[in-house]
N, C-alpha and C positions, 0 to 999 in steps of 0.2 A: 824781828820786830820793825814796824814801819817808822819811818821818822816822825817824831812827835813836833820838832820844830824846823822850818825851813828857812832858807836863806832868802832876800828878796828877790835873787834871781830865780830861785826854786819855785818860789811863791807865784812869780809872774809868769812862768812857765806853766804852772798846774792850771792857772786861771786864763791861759792863752792871751795874755796882755803884756804889753811891754814894761820894763823894769820901771821908765818914767810914769806909767798909768798906775802902778803898783803903789809907789810914793804918794802920788795925787789921793789914791784911795786911803792911804795911812794919815795923811794931811788933813783930809776931810773929816776923819773919824768912822769911815765907812769900814775899816778894818783896823783891828787892835794888834799891836806887836809888843814883844819883850826886848829887854838889853840885857845880854849877858857879857860883861866884860867890855862892854862898848860895842859890841857886836849886834845888830838889829837881828832877831827872828820872829816869823811869824808861826802862830800854831796852826797845822793842819786842821784842827777843829774849827779854828776861825774861819779858813777858807769854807769849810763846809756851811758854817751859819752864814756866810756871806752870801753862797750861791742859792741856800734855801730861802733867805729875804727877797733875794732878787726874784725869784719864782713866787713867791707870796705877793709881792709888788705887782705884778705884771696878771696875776689871775689865771683863773683856767684858760686852757686854750680853746679857740673859738673852732667850732665845727665846721669843717671844710665839705661843701657839697661835692660829691664826685660825679 
């Protein structure tokens, strides 16, 4: 079974950003997290939603003439 919850370090690695950037995204409300006994975790599904939102905000790719 794949992990459902990731540590901040793991989540940052998945997004290819620094841990500091991940915490900025959390503070800005761009990503949601949960706490389990004081440990912050980010759901894998939340990371997927975030990346999908990024793609939707940028719109379709422009055609590049060859």
